C-alpha positions as CSV (number, residue, x, y, z in Angstrom):
1,X,-31.8,60.1,137.3
2,X,-30.8,57.0,139.2
3,X,-28.4,54.5,137.6
4,X,-29.0,50.9,138.3
5,X,-26.1,48.5,137.6
6,X,-26.6,45.3,135.7
7,X,-24.2,43.1,137.6
8,X,-22.8,39.6,137.0
9,X,-23.7,37.4,139.9
10,X,-21.3,37.3,142.9
11,X,-18.8,39.9,141.5
12,X,-17.5,43.2,142.8
13,X,-15.8,44.3,139.6
14,X,-17.1,45.3,136.2
15,X,-20.3,47.3,136.2
16,X,-22.7,48.1,133.3
17,X,-25.2,50.8,133.9
18,X,-28.8,51.2,132.7
19,X,-30.5,54.5,133.3
20,X,-33.6,55.1,135.5
21,X,-35.3,58.4,136.2
22,X,-34.6,60.5,139.3
23,X,-30.9,61.2,139.3
24,X,-29.5,64.7,138.7
25,X,-27.7,65.6,135.5
26,X,-24.5,66.5,137.5
27,X,-24.3,63.0,139.1
28,X,-25.0,61.4,135.7
29,X,-22.1,63.3,134.3
30,X,-19.9,62.2,137.2
31,X,-20.8,58.6,136.5
32,X,-20.0,58.9,132.9
33,X,-23.4,58.2,131.4
34,X,-23.4,58.8,127.6
35,X,-25.2,61.9,126.6
36,X,-25.1,63.4,130.1
37,X,-23.9,67.0,130.4
38,X,-20.2,67.1,131.0
39,X,-18.8,68.6,134.2
40,X,-15.7,70.8,133.8
41,X,-12.7,68.8,134.8
42,X,-9.6,70.8,135.6
43,X,-6.1,69.3,136.2
44,X,-5.2,69.1,139.9
45,X,-3.5,72.1,141.5
46,X,0.3,71.7,141.3
47,X,0.5,71.7,145.1
48,X,-1.6,68.6,145.1
49,X,0.9,66.6,143.0
50,X,2.8,65.1,145.9
51,X,-0.4,64.2,147.7
52,X,-1.7,62.4,144.6
53,X,1.5,60.5,144.3
54,X,1.4,59.3,147.9
55,X,-2.3,58.3,147.6
56,X,-2.1,56.5,144.2
57,X,1.4,54.9,144.5
58,X,0.1,51.7,146.1
59,X,-2.2,51.0,143.1
60,X,0.5,51.9,140.4
61,X,2.8,49.4,138.7
62,X,6.4,49.6,139.7
63,X,7.4,51.4,136.5
64,X,4.6,54.0,137.0
65,X,5.7,54.5,140.6
66,X,9.2,55.4,139.3
67,X,7.8,58.1,137.1
68,X,5.5,59.4,139.8
69,X,8.3,59.5,142.4
70,X,10.6,61.2,140.0
71,X,8.2,64.1,139.1
72,X,7.2,64.5,142.8
73,X,10.8,64.4,144.0
74,X,12.3,66.8,141.4
75,X,9.6,68.9,139.8
76,X,12.1,71.5,138.6
77,X,14.3,69.0,136.9
78,X,11.5,67.0,135.3
79,X,9.7,70.1,134.1
80,X,12.5,70.5,131.5
81,X,12.4,66.9,130.3
82,X,10.6,65.7,127.2
83,X,8.5,62.6,127.5
84,X,11.3,60.6,126.0
85,X,13.9,62.1,128.3
86,X,11.8,61.3,131.4
87,X,11.2,57.8,130.2
88,X,15.0,57.3,129.9
89,X,15.6,58.9,133.3
90,X,13.1,56.5,135.0
91,X,14.0,53.5,133.0
92,X,10.4,53.2,131.6
93,X,8.7,53.9,128.3
94,X,7.0,57.0,126.8
95,X,3.6,55.2,127.1
96,X,4.2,54.6,130.8
97,X,5.0,58.3,131.3
98,X,1.8,59.4,129.6
99,X,-0.3,56.8,131.5
100,X,1.2,58.1,134.8
101,X,0.4,61.7,133.9
102,X,-3.2,60.7,133.2
103,X,-3.5,58.7,136.4
104,X,-2.3,61.7,138.3
105,X,-5.2,63.7,136.8
106,X,-3.5,65.5,133.9
107,X,-4.9,65.2,130.3
108,X,-1.4,64.6,128.9
109,X,2.3,64.9,129.6
110,X,2.4,68.5,128.4
111,X,-0.1,69.4,131.2
112,X,2.0,67.6,133.7
113,X,5.1,69.5,132.7
114,X,3.2,72.8,133.2
115,X,2.2,71.7,136.6
116,X,5.8,70.7,137.5
117,X,7.0,74.1,136.4
118,X,4.4,75.8,138.6
119,X,5.2,73.5,141.5
120,X,8.9,74.3,141.1
121,X,8.1,78.0,141.2
122,X,6.1,77.5,144.4
123,X,9.0,75.7,146.0
124,X,11.4,78.4,145.0
125,X,9.6,80.8,147.3
126,X,11.1,79.1,150.3
127,X,8.1,77.2,151.5
128,X,9.3,74.6,154.1
129,X,9.4,71.0,152.9
130,X,6.9,68.5,154.2
131,X,8.3,66.6,157.3
132,X,7.6,62.9,157.7
133,X,9.4,60.9,160.3
134,X,8.8,57.5,161.9
135,X,8.2,57.4,165.6
136,X,10.8,55.3,167.3
137,X,10.3,53.1,170.4
138,X,12.7,55.3,172.4
139,X,11.4,58.7,171.3
140,X,10.7,61.1,174.1
141,X,7.1,62.3,174.4
142,X,8.0,65.8,173.2
143,X,9.3,64.2,169.9
144,X,6.2,62.0,169.6
145,X,4.0,65.1,169.9
146,X,6.0,67.0,167.2
147,X,6.1,64.0,164.8
148,X,2.4,63.2,165.2
149,X,1.4,66.8,164.7
150,X,3.5,67.1,161.5
151,X,2.1,63.9,160.1
152,X,-1.5,64.9,160.9
153,X,-1.0,68.3,159.3
154,X,0.5,66.7,156.2
155,X,-2.4,64.2,156.0
156,X,-5.0,67.0,156.2
157,X,-3.1,69.1,153.7
158,X,-2.9,66.2,151.2
159,X,-6.5,65.3,151.6
160,X,-7.6,68.9,151.1
161,X,-5.4,69.3,148.1
162,X,-6.7,66.3,146.2
163,X,-10.4,66.4,147.3
164,X,-12.6,66.6,144.2
165,X,-14.9,69.6,144.9
166,X,-17.4,68.6,142.2
167,X,-17.9,65.2,143.8
168,X,-18.1,66.8,147.2
169,X,-20.7,69.3,146.1
170,X,-22.8,66.5,144.5
171,X,-22.5,64.4,147.7
172,X,-23.6,67.4,149.8
173,X,-26.6,67.9,147.5
174,X,-27.6,64.2,147.8
175,X,-27.3,64.2,151.6
176,X,-29.2,67.5,152.0
177,X,-32.2,66.2,150.1
178,X,-32.1,62.6,151.3
179,X,-35.1,61.0,152.9
180,X,-32.8,58.7,154.9
181,X,-29.1,58.3,155.2
182,X,-27.2,55.0,156.1
183,X,-23.5,55.1,156.8
184,X,-21.3,52.0,156.8
185,X,-17.9,51.6,158.4
186,X,-15.9,49.0,160.3
187,X,-13.4,49.5,163.2
188,X,-11.7,53.0,163.0
189,X,-13.8,53.9,159.9
190,X,-16.9,52.9,162.0
191,X,-16.0,55.6,164.5
192,X,-15.9,58.1,161.7
193,X,-19.3,56.9,160.5
194,X,-20.8,57.4,164.0
195,X,-19.3,60.9,164.2
196,X,-21.0,61.9,160.9
197,X,-24.3,60.4,161.9
198,X,-24.3,62.2,165.3
199,X,-23.7,65.5,163.5
200,X,-26.5,64.9,161.0
201,X,-28.9,63.9,163.7
202,X,-28.4,67.2,165.5
203,X,-29.5,69.1,162.4
204,X,-32.7,67.0,162.0
205,X,-31.5,64.5,159.4
206,X,-32.6,60.9,159.5
207,X,-29.3,59.0,159.7
208,X,-28.0,55.7,160.9
209,X,-24.5,54.3,161.4
210,X,-24.2,50.6,160.9
211,X,-21.0,48.9,162.2
212,X,-22.6,45.4,162.3
213,X,-22.3,44.0,158.8
214,X,-25.5,41.9,159.0
215,X,-27.5,44.8,160.3
216,X,-26.0,47.0,157.6
217,X,-27.1,44.7,154.8
218,X,-30.6,44.2,156.2
219,X,-31.1,47.9,156.4
220,X,-29.5,48.5,153.0
221,X,-32.1,46.4,151.2
222,X,-34.8,48.7,152.4
223,X,-33.3,51.7,150.8
224,X,-34.7,53.2,147.6
225,X,-34.3,56.3,145.3
226,X,-34.2,59.4,147.4
227,X,-32.1,57.7,150.1
228,X,-28.3,57.9,150.5
229,X,-25.9,55.2,151.5
230,X,-22.3,56.2,152.4
231,X,-19.4,53.7,152.9
232,X,-16.2,54.6,154.6
233,X,-13.2,52.4,154.0
234,X,-9.6,53.4,153.8
235,X,-8.5,50.3,151.9
236,X,-11.4,50.5,149.5
237,X,-11.8,46.7,149.8
238,X,-13.5,46.0,153.1
239,X,-16.1,43.4,152.2
240,X,-18.3,44.2,155.2
241,X,-18.7,47.8,153.9
242,X,-18.9,46.9,150.2
243,X,-21.7,44.4,150.6
244,X,-24.3,46.8,152.1
245,X,-23.2,49.6,149.7
246,X,-23.8,47.2,146.8
247,X,-27.3,46.3,148.1
248,X,-28.2,50.1,148.4
249,X,-26.8,50.7,144.9
250,X,-28.9,47.9,143.4
251,X,-32.0,49.4,144.9
252,X,-31.5,52.8,143.4
253,X,-30.2,54.8,146.4
254,X,-27.5,57.4,145.8
255,X,-24.2,55.8,147.0
256,X,-21.1,57.6,148.2
257,X,-17.7,56.1,149.0
258,X,-15.0,57.7,151.2
259,X,-11.9,55.7,150.4
260,X,-8.1,56.0,150.3
261,X,-8.1,54.1,147.0
262,X,-9.8,55.8,144.1
263,X,-9.8,52.5,142.2
264,X,-10.8,50.3,145.1
265,X,-13.6,47.7,144.8
266,X,-16.0,49.9,146.8
267,X,-15.9,52.5,144.0
268,X,-17.7,50.0,141.7
269,X,-20.9,50.6,143.6
270,X,-20.4,54.3,144.4
271,X,-22.1,57.1,142.4
272,X,-19.7,59.5,144.0
273,X,-16.2,58.9,145.3
274,X,-14.3,61.1,147.8
275,X,-10.7,60.1,148.1
276,X,-8.7,60.6,151.3
277,X,-5.0,60.6,151.9
278,X,-2.9,59.1,154.7
279,X,0.7,59.2,155.9
280,X,3.1,56.3,155.4
281,X,2.3,53.4,157.7
282,X,4.9,52.5,160.3
283,X,5.2,50.1,163.2
284,X,3.9,52.5,165.8
285,X,1.6,54.4,163.4
286,X,-0.9,52.1,161.7
287,X,-2.8,53.3,158.7
288,X,-6.0,53.5,160.8
289,X,-4.6,56.5,162.6
290,X,-3.9,58.8,159.7
291,X,-6.8,57.5,157.6
292,X,-9.1,58.4,160.4
293,X,-7.8,62.0,160.4
294,X,-8.4,62.4,156.7
295,X,-11.8,60.8,156.9
296,X,-12.9,63.1,159.7
297,X,-11.9,66.1,157.5
298,X,-14.1,64.8,154.7
299,X,-17.2,64.1,156.9
300,X,-16.8,67.5,158.5
301,X,-16.9,69.0,155.0
302,X,-20.0,67.0,154.2
303,X,-21.7,68.1,157.4
304,X,-20.9,71.8,157.0
305,X,-22.1,71.6,153.4
306,X,-25.4,70.0,154.4
307,X,-25.9,72.5,157.3
308,X,-25.4,75.3,154.8
309,X,-27.9,73.8,152.3
310,X,-30.5,73.2,155.0
311,X,-29.8,76.2,157.2
312,X,-33.4,77.2,157.8
313,X,-34.1,73.8,159.3
314,X,-30.6,73.0,160.6
315,X,-30.1,76.2,162.7
316,X,-33.3,75.7,164.8
317,X,-32.5,72.0,165.2
318,X,-29.0,72.8,166.5
319,X,-30.4,75.3,168.9
320,X,-32.9,72.8,170.2
321,X,-30.3,70.1,170.8
322,X,-28.1,72.6,172.7
323,X,-31.0,73.7,174.9
324,X,-32.0,70.1,175.5
325,X,-28.5,69.2,176.8
326,X,-27.6,72.4,178.5
327,X,-28.7,71.3,182.0
328,X,-26.3,68.3,181.7
329,X,-23.3,70.6,181.5
330,X,-24.2,73.1,184.2
331,X,-22.4,73.2,187.6
332,X,-25.8,72.7,189.3
333,X,-26.4,69.4,187.4
334,X,-23.0,68.1,188.6
335,X,-23.7,69.0,192.3
336,X,-27.0,67.2,192.0
């Protein structure tokens, strides 16, 4: 079934859904439609806790940030605290502690305590701590390489740990069966959009990357059920990406958002949301650098998933594209 939003004019916020036919039960469940079959939702893996805190901290209140930072910084100590004791330790309230636990993906504080105990046990095995360090203006190139490599590894690990596999599987299914795929992204996210489209084209999918916001909207209004629109925005609030996604959403296309903010405005018009992580922004390392790394991981997962689902068509298409370009990479072609 496809869900069409009933939207107040000129707003990007509250969405009320009415139900139309052609969307899958799994996606209806993901979108929270009453009466749809529920998908199993498991609390995040303990190892993903720090990643969740880093990703969600900007959208938390200051009091919730104190709770999140406390449990991520001292899982062993907090695992032994009651909800009241943790509230006292962080200078917050019991309600704030419970709300923070739920925002981090746990049904309640008891589940968070179990995850903290498991995380403390993992850390006790001697696993090396995550390394994050700002790059200084006078850093030698060897240090720049080391620091960037560590930051990239942490960003990839955080994104992998928190990526919702149910949402990812549903996104792959939608893309694999799509009549047409439109991908929206601006600046660094636009480069990621082009990367995904180039991959999809090589396995025979009909896909377009739209970096021009006007062209994106004029194409989006042509979409319909059976098509897919995918928006890539680290902030989750890029208007030039939200506008075409909203247009596609209104017309019944399946919509997907890849965003660093699970609660960003773009998610109001997304059937499926894939959340990415990024390292802390610094003077010489803007958010666009690490967000691009995590976005590329997600689009690679999408591409591999689609190639798996469409293997009988994808494999010959890949072979044909390799053969068509082979002469351009041969020594003889260079001499000519």
